[in-house]
C-alpha positions in Angstrom: 50.7 26.4 84.5 51.5 26.8 80.6 54.0 29.9 79.6 52.8 32.2 76.9 54.5 34.8 75.0 54.9 38.5 75.8 53.5 40.9 73.2 55.9 43.6 71.5 53.8 46.4 73.8 54.7 43.9 77.1 58.5 44.3 76.2 58.3 47.6 75.4 56.7 48.3 78.9 59.0 46.0 80.7 62.9 47.6 78.9 61.1 51.4 80.2 60.1 50.2 83.7 64.0 48.4 83.6 65.6 52.0 82.5 63.4 53.9 84.9 64.7 51.4 87.8 68.3 52.0 86.8 67.6 55.8 86.6 66.3 55.8 89.8 69.3 53.1 91.2 71.4 55.7 89.7 69.5 58.9 91.6 69.5 57.5 95.3 72.8 55.6 94.6 72.5 52.5 94.7 74.7 50.0 93.5 73.9 46.6 92.3 75.5 43.4 94.5 78.2 41.7 92.5 77.9 37.9 92.7 79.9 36.0 94.5 82.5 34.9 92.0 82.8 38.3 91.0 83.6 39.5 94.5 86.1 36.3 95.1 88.3 37.3 92.1 88.2 40.9 92.8 89.5 40.3 96.3 92.2 38.0 95.0 93.8 40.5 92.4 93.5 42.7 95.3 95.5 41.2 97.7 97.7 40.0 95.1 98.6 43.7 93.9 99.0 44.6 97.7 101.0 41.4 99.0 102.9 40.3 96.2 106.8 41.1 96.0 108.2 42.1 92.4 111.5 41.9 93.0 114.6 42.4 90.1 116.5 39.1 89.1 119.1 38.9 86.5 116.9 36.8 84.1 120.1 34.8 82.5 120.6 33.6 86.0 116.6 32.7 87.0 116.1 31.0 83.6 119.7 29.0 84.4 118.6 28.0 88.0 114.9 27.2 86.8 116.7 23.7 85.6 117.1 23.5 89.2 113.3 23.5 90.1 113.1 20.4 91.8 114.2 22.3 94.7 113.2 25.5 94.3 116.8 26.7 93.8 115.3 29.7 91.7 112.7 31.0 94.0 115.1 31.2 96.7 117.1 33.9 93.8 115.0 35.5 93.3 114.2 36.5 97.2 110.5 34.2 97.5 111.1 31.8 100.7 107.9 30.6 101.2 107.5 29.1 97.5 111.1 28.0 97.9 110.2 25.5 100.6 107.0 25.1 99.2 109.2 23.7 96.2 111.6 21.9 98.3 109.0 20.5 100.8 107.3 18.7 97.4 110.6 18.0 95.5 109.7 14.1 96.1 106.3 14.9 93.9 108.1 15.9 90.7 105.4 19.0 90.8 108.1 21.6 91.6 109.4 20.3 87.7 106.8 21.5 86.2 105.9 24.8 87.9 109.7 25.8 87.2 108.6 25.0 83.9 105.6 27.5 84.0 107.9 29.9 85.8 110.5 29.5 83.4 107.8 30.3 79.9 107.1 33.1 82.5 110.3 34.4 82.6 111.5 34.1 79.0 109.5 36.5 77.4 109.7 39.5 79.8 111.7 41.9 78.7 114.9 43.1 80.8 116.1 46.4 81.7 118.9 48.3 81.1 121.2 46.2 83.4 119.7 42.6 82.2 116.9 42.1 85.2 113.5 41.4 85.5 111.2 41.6 87.8 110.0 37.9 89.3 
């Protein structure tokens, strides 16, 4: 089956039909279904916003403790004991050192409040 090109009139007709379909969907309150990745991304960020606790910590102390990230000390200081235990359990792999570097780079540009604290 050979593909044929649409004429200008057929393209115009398709555009009009799509606009009519969009108007009917809006009139009847029908929403387009999101794709799988869009739904998962939205669920992840909704979950993260609801369940991630942000604790105020002294920025200077947190940055120094990031040097001991191999053992997860900075996560325990920030009152994230589960993360601290994960860092501690992986200390023999060297991964916590890389994670600690990322934590340090995230904390470095954050603005402090009047007491020198940041939210981690």
